[in-house]
N, C-alpha and C positions, 0 to 999 in steps of 0.2 A: 342729384335729387333722390335717385333710387336708393343709394346707400343710406342716406339720412332717414328715409322712410323705413328701411329695414331696422335701423337702430331704434327708432321710435317704437316700432312694432315689438321689438324684443324688450324694450324698457317696460312697455305696458304688460307684457307677459310676466314680468318680474313680480307683479302683485299676486298672480296665481301661484308662482313658484314659492313666494313667501308664505302664502296660506298653506300650501302643501307642506312646507318646512315646519311651520308651527304645529300642524296636525301630527306630522310624523314624530316630532320630538316630544309632544305631549303624550302620545300613545306609547312611545318608547320609555318615557319616564314612568308611566303607570305599569308597563310590562316589567321593568326592572324591579320596581317596588313589590310587584306581585310574586316575583320569583324568590326562591330561598337562596339568593346569592347576594354578594356584597354590592351595595349601592354606591360605593365610592367612585365609580366611573363618572357619575354625574356631579357629586359634591367636590371632586378634585378640580373641576373647572371653575369653582366658585371662590373668588378671592377672599370673601368674608369667612370662609371655612378653612381654606388652605392657601394662603397668599403666596407661599414660596414653592408650591408644587409646580412641576413643569407644565402641567395642563393649564393651571390658572395663569401663569406667566405668558403662556402662548395666547390665551384669550386676551390678555392685556395688549400684547403686541398686535394681534389682529384688530383690536379696537383702534389702536393708533393708525392702522392702515385703512380700515373701512368704516370706522365710527361705531355707533351703538347697535351693531347688527344683532348682538345677543338678545337685547330687549325686544326687538321686533321679529326675530326669526327663530330663536331657540327657547327662550324663557317659557316654561310651562304655565306659570302664573299669568304671564302676559297674554298667552293664548286664551286662557280661560276668561280673563278680563275682557278681551276683545269679543269673545262669544257673548258675554253678558252685556256688552255695550254696543251691540249691533245697531240698536235703535237710538242710542244715546247721542246727544249733541256735544260738539266740542266748543268749549268756552275757555278763553284765556283767564284762568282763575287766579294766577299769580302764586305767591308763596313757594316758588320753586326752590328757594334756598333752604327750606325746612329739611329736605333730604340730606343736605350737607351738615346741618346740625346733628341729625341722627347719626350720620357716619362719624362725625366728630366725637359724639358720646361713645360710640363703639370702640374707636381707636383709643380714647383716653382710658376707658375701662380695661382695654386689653393691656395697656401699659401698667395699670394698677393690679393686673394679675387676675382679672375676672372676665369671662367671655359672655357677652350679651347679644352677640350677633344673631342668635337664634330667634330673637323676638321679631326682627324685621326682615330676616333673610328670605327672599321670595321662594328659593328652592326648598328651604326647610319648612316654610309655611305650607307649601303645596304638598310636600311629602307627608307632613303631619296630617293634613286633611285626607289625603288618599289612603294612608295607612289606618287611621283611626275612625274615619267616617265613610269614605267612598267604598273601599274594599269590603268592610263588614256589611254595609247596606246592600251592595250588589250581590254578595255571596248569599246572604239570607234570602233576598227576594228571588234570586235564581233557584235556590234550593226549594223554597216553598212553591214556586211556580211549577217545577218539575213534579213535585209530589202531588200537587193538585191535578195536573194533567194526567198523570199515571193513574191516580185513584178515580178520578171523575169519568174518564173516557176509556179506561182499561187499555191505555197505551203501554202495554208491558214490553212489547217487542215491535220495532227495534229501539223505541224511545228509552226504555228502561236500561238497555245496554249502553246507550249514549250517556244516560244519566250516571251510570256507574263509572264510565270513562271520565266524566267531568269530576266526579267525586275523588278520583285518584289524581287529578291534575289541578284544575282551576278551583274546585271546591275542596281540595285535599286538606288544606289548613282551615279547620273549622274555627270561626271566630264568632263569638256570641255577642259580646258587648264590651265597651270600655267605660269605666267610670269617668264622669265629667266630660264625655265626648261632646255634649251639647255646647260646652264652652269653646272647644276647638272649632266646631261647626259654626258657631255664632261669629267667632273672630274671622273666619274665612268668608262668611256671608257679608259681613260688614265691609271687608276689603273689596269684594266684587260689587257690593251695592253702592260704593262710592262713585261708580260710573253714572249714577243718576245726577250727580253734580256736574261732572264733565268727563269726557272720555279719558281713559288712562289716568285717572286721578292719582292712584297709588304710584304709578310709574313716574309721574311728573313731580310729585310733592313729597312722598314718604319713603320711597325705596332706596336704601343705602347702597345696594349693589348697583342700581342705576346711577347713583351719585359717583361711584368709583369710575364706571364706564364714561360718565359725562365729563369728568375731569380730564380724561385722556382723549375722548372724542372731540373735545374743543380744538385739539391740534391735529386731528386726523387728516390724512392725505386726501381721501375721497371727499368730494364736495359737490354740492348741488349747483347746477348752472341753469340759468333762465335766459332764453334767447327770444327776442321780439315779443315780450310779454304785453298783452293788451289790458292787463290789470282788471280782469274780471273778478278777482278775489276768490275764485272757487277753491284754489289750493289753501288759502288762508282759512276758509270756512271748514273745509274737509279735514285739515290736518288734525289727527287724533292727539297730538302732543302740543298743539298750538305753537309749533316751532317756527312757523312761517309768519313773518311780520307783514304789516300792511304795505310796506314798500317792496315786497317780494323777496327781500333778504330773509335770512333765517338764522335761528340759534342752532349752530352746528352741534352743540353739546346735547340739545334736546331732541334732535332728529334720531329716530329709531329705524330709519330706512324702510318704512312700511310701503313706500312707493305709491301711496294714494295720490300724491300731487302729480305724479306722472300719469297715472291711470285716468284721473279726472280732468286733466288739462285739455280744454277744447282746441287749443292752438298748437298742441304738441310742442310746447316751448320749453318744457322742463326735462332735464336729464341729469344724471350723476356721472361725473367723470373724474379721472385722476389727472393731475396737471402734467404737462410735458416735462421731460427730464431737465430741460434747461431752465424751467421755472421752479423746480423743486428747491434749489438752494436759496433763491430769493424768497420763496414762500416760507421756508423755515426761518430765514433771517428776519422776516417781518413779524411772524407770529411769536417768535421767542423773546421779543423785547417790548412788551407792553409797559407803558409808564405807570407809576404808582397812581397818578390821578385818573388814568383810564380804568384801572382796576377798581378804584373806589367808586367811579361813576357807573360801573356796570350794574344793570338793574337787578340781576339775580346773584351777584357775588356776595361774599361774606365780608362785612366791614370789620374794622378793628374793634369797634364796640360789640359787634356780634360775637367776635372771637372771645372777648373778655367775658361776655355773658355765658358763652358756652363753657368756659373754664370754671366760672363760679358755680354754674348749675351742676357741673360734674362733681365738684367737691361737696355740694349739698347732698348728692346721691351716694356718698361714700358709705352710708348706712347699708346699702345693698351689698357692698363688698364686705362689710363687717359681718353681715348675716352669713355670707358664704365662708368667711374665714372661721367663724365660730360654729359652723355646722358640724354636728357630731353624727355618727352613724346610728340613727335611731330607726332606720328603715331596712327592710330586707332587700338588698340590691342584687342585681344579676351576678352570676358566678364570675369570680375573678376580680371583682371590684374590692379594693382594700382601702383606698383613701377617698373619703367622701369629698374633700375639697377638690382633689384632682379629677374625680368623676364629674363633679358639677362644672368644672372648667372645660372638660373635653366634650361632654355630652351636648349635642346640638338640638336635642329634642325633636328628632325627625320622626320618631314613632316606629321605626322599622323593626326594632327588637320586640316591641309589644305586638306588632302585627304578625310576626313570625312565630311567636310563642305557641306551641301546639296545645297547651292546656288553658290558654287565655289568662294565665296567672299574672303575667306582667301587666301592670296597670299604670296609667299616668298619675303622677303626684300633682296636687294643687298647691297646698300651703305647708306641707310637711317636708322636711323639718323646718323650713322657713320659706319665704317668698323666693329665695334663690333656687329652690329645688323644683319650681313649677314645671310641669310637663316631663320631668325625668321619670324613668321607669322604676317601679319597685314591685316586689312580689307580694301578692295577697293570697296566702294559702287557702283560705276559705273559698276563693274563686277558682284557683288552679295552682297546682304545685309545680316545682321545677323538675322536669323529667330527668331522671338519673342518666339516661343514655342519650341526652340531647345537648348539643353545643351550638345551636343555630344562632342564638342572640349575639354571641361573640363573632360569629362568621359574617353576619350582615351589618355589624356596626361600622359606619364609614369613617369614624375618627379614632377608633381604638379606645374609646371610653370604657367599653366592655372588652376586655382582652380576648384575643383570638386564641382559644385553647383546643388542643386535641381532646378526645374523649377521656383518655387516661388522666390528663391533667385536670379536666373539668370535674371528674368524679372525686378528686381530692379537695376541691374547693369547699370551704365552709361558709354557707350563707348565713347561718345562725345556729341556734341550739334549741332543741325541743325540750319542753318541761311539762310535767304532768300535774294537773290540779287534782289532788286526791279527794277534794270535796265534791268534785263533779264526776270523776272517772268511775265508771260502772263497777269494775272489780273492787276498787278501793272504797267507794261510798256505799255500794249496795251489796257487795260480796256476791256478785253474779258474774258469770263467765262472759268475757269480751276481750278478744286479743286482735281486734281489727287493725290497730296501729302496728302491732308486731308483724302481722301477716303482710301488710303492704310495704313495710320498710324495704327499700331497694338495696341497701348495703349488703353485700354478700354474707358478711358475718353478723348481720343484724345489729343495728345501733339501738334498737328497742328490744330488750330482753325481758324474760319473765322468771319468776320464781314461785314455787308452790307454797300456799298457805292454807292450813286446814281451818274450815269454818263449818260448824255443825256436822262434822263427820265427812265433809266433802272438801276435795282439794280445789282451791281457786287459784288460777294463774294471775299473779299480780305483776303488771308491767312496770318497767323502769327504764330510764334512758342512760345509755353508756355514753357519756360526754366525749370520750376519746374517739368514738366512731361516728357520732351523729354529724351529718353534713348540713342539716337544716333545710332539706329539700321541701318540707312542708306537706308531703303526701299523707303523713299521719294526721295532721290537723285537717286536711281536706276530706279524709275518709272517716274521721271520728263521728260516730252516730249521735252523740249527745247534742241536744238543742235546748235553748237558743245559743248557749255558749258551748264551745268545744272544750273537752277535757284535757286535750293536749294542744299546746301552742308553741310556735317557733318564735323565739326572740332574737333580734340581730345582735 
């Protein structure tokens, strides 16, 4: 009796361990995104991003062994949803097959040569929110708070020294704002707000990554075992995924191993076990041969009609692929990007390059050049220029959409070409001295040059662009003093 009590006690502690794991991985995810390092360490375990990477395959194997532990123990979006749904109720809402439709669309589009996983990938969604909303908001609030305390209460020492330390670390990359960040925030809030319908709505019904793990977890070795159940139905009511049925059996593919059924069981009748070795062969033999009729009768499975509907819908959406195929480079993309189509297919819209840009010049696209480009980065020189001695965006890109270049290689990349509007330019239109663009040009031999022209007995320096030297960094456009239009602009 004593060993069984010890096992039950350990099982109940698994809930606390799971909560600690969720918190740890969420903080680790935020920390990695905050650093000026490559975030691929997280995205490589994501089958939707890198299905053939060793890390992703390892996660699939572990899912076969232990079930959907990623969803309940590691996923940062799942952790945030759990926090938002602390007071929410769990209802068996149905429509679980929708996530398989979404996964099917992603797979079909991948075969057609276009990547749309970024729309529904939970890691990408969370990364985009953290990079474009959370970090800028937290940085600005913390910065304003320290300034207020220092000025209002004369906390110059040691608070000011601590503030300077933060400025060189946490607040070192100053981020002011991102265009259309409200759309990113709204999308994230809607996902979290779905818990008002039922707990883990996103994970049950919409998440394609959860669908991948569910397909494998259906045959996982680890299983839930109930002994001497008194049918109080507490586990059925408490289950955040509504995976437990009224007869105390459960949908193995929907279980995310949250362990709430163990923690709340008044009879200590629930536990998770691996079958004995002698039962493994028979277990695999039984689960590997379901009949066609059994598959069709499964409540949450995809029928033949569903599959045909999925295929037909995919062909109706081929216009999305056409937009990507026909996309021409009309935007100033990050350094090293040469093929617009290849860039759109590789970019997962995580926002990490935009977050790390020291001038805040990289901004998210919404509908330019087409819907296929939504949330991809492009440079807006009037907001910020491409720093000549910076290659951070390529270093932090997890998929190689922005090539990783050393500084020497990066300095040779042409983002675009600057041109001068002589109708606006002060020296050209007003015959007054202004060489701001030439002074700021970072190219050692100066891509913006001047020549002297005499006007009313005075020499006026007239600027012009040397197209062979211009790299299109945009600093000239950023620093140009003319308003509301800039006299010099960079065209891709």
